[in-house]
C-alpha positions in Angstrom: 14.8 21.9 -101.5 17.4 19.5 -99.5 19.2 21.6 -96.6 23.3 20.8 -97.5 23.8 20.5 -93.4 21.2 17.5 -93.5 22.6 14.1 -94.4 20.9 11.1 -95.0 21.9 8.3 -92.7 20.9 5.1 -94.5 21.7 1.3 -93.0 21.5 -1.5 -95.3 21.2 -4.8 -93.7 22.1 -7.8 -96.0 23.0 -11.6 -95.3 26.1 -12.4 -96.9 27.4 -11.8 -100.6 24.7 -12.7 -101.8 23.5 -11.6 -105.9 20.2 -10.0 -104.1 22.7 -8.2 -101.6 24.7 -7.1 -104.2 21.9 -6.0 -106.5 20.5 -3.8 -103.6 23.8 -2.2 -102.8 24.1 -1.3 -106.2 20.9 0.1 -106.5 21.3 1.7 -103.5 24.7 3.6 -104.2 22.9 4.4 -107.6 19.9 6.2 -106.3 21.9 8.1 -103.9 24.0 9.3 -106.3 21.5 10.2 -108.8 19.1 11.5 -106.6 20.6 13.0 -103.2 23.8 14.2 -104.7 26.3 13.7 -101.9 24.2 14.5 -98.7 24.2 11.0 -97.7 26.2 8.1 -95.5 25.6 4.3 -96.3 26.8 1.6 -93.7 26.4 -2.0 -95.2 25.9 -4.4 -92.3 26.3 -8.0 -93.0 23.9 -9.9 -90.3 26.4 -12.7 -90.9 29.1 -11.1 -89.3 26.9 -8.9 -86.9 23.8 -10.8 -85.7 23.3 -8.9 -82.8 23.1 -5.3 -84.8 20.2 -7.0 -87.0 18.9 -8.3 -83.5 18.8 -4.8 -82.0 17.2 -3.4 -85.1 14.3 -6.3 -85.2 15.2 -7.0 -88.9 13.5 -9.8 -89.8 14.4 -9.9 -93.5 17.2 -9.1 -95.9 17.9 -7.0 -97.8 16.6 -3.8 -95.2 17.3 -0.5 -95.6 16.9 2.0 -93.0 16.6 5.7 -92.7 17.2 7.1 -89.4 18.2 10.5 -90.2 16.4 12.8 -90.8 13.1 11.9 -89.2 10.9 10.4 -89.9 12.4 6.3 -89.2 11.7 4.6 -92.9 12.0 0.9 -93.5 11.9 -0.8 -96.9 12.4 -4.4 -97.6 13.9 -5.8 -100.5 16.7 -5.2 -103.5 15.9 -2.0 -104.0 15.2 -2.1 -108.1 12.0 -0.1 -108.3 13.7 3.7 -107.7 10.3 5.8 -107.6 9.1 3.4 -105.0 12.5 3.7 -102.9 12.1 7.5 -103.1 8.4 7.6 -101.8 8.8 5.1 -99.2 12.2 6.6 -97.9 10.7 10.1 -98.0 13.4 11.5 -100.0 12.8 14.1 -102.5 15.4 14.2 -105.5 18.1 16.9 -105.1 17.3 19.8 -107.0 20.1 19.7 -109.7 19.0 16.0 -110.6 15.2 17.1 -111.5 15.0 17.3 -115.8 12.8 20.6 -116.7 11.8 20.7 -120.6 9.8 23.3 -122.0 7.0 23.3 -124.9 
């Protein structure tokens, strides 16, 4: 169960307002809204505007998503279109209210 005092800190590095960047932003917001409720903060960093931040984080491709908190640090590259892979890759477990339970 997610402790409500813990927030996921997510940084999404993009390169400009490209369709791939826009898809990554949209997909990330959807994943967060549907799976971790309001326990997250997203920072979107355009490496064209802030190249030093990308260099500091050793960003080699965009879009790149970094989860810094809670540990462990995780990185994903791509448009984040495959929700299950994103959740597993970032070690995010869905918020309990989003789990559907069916009875037979």
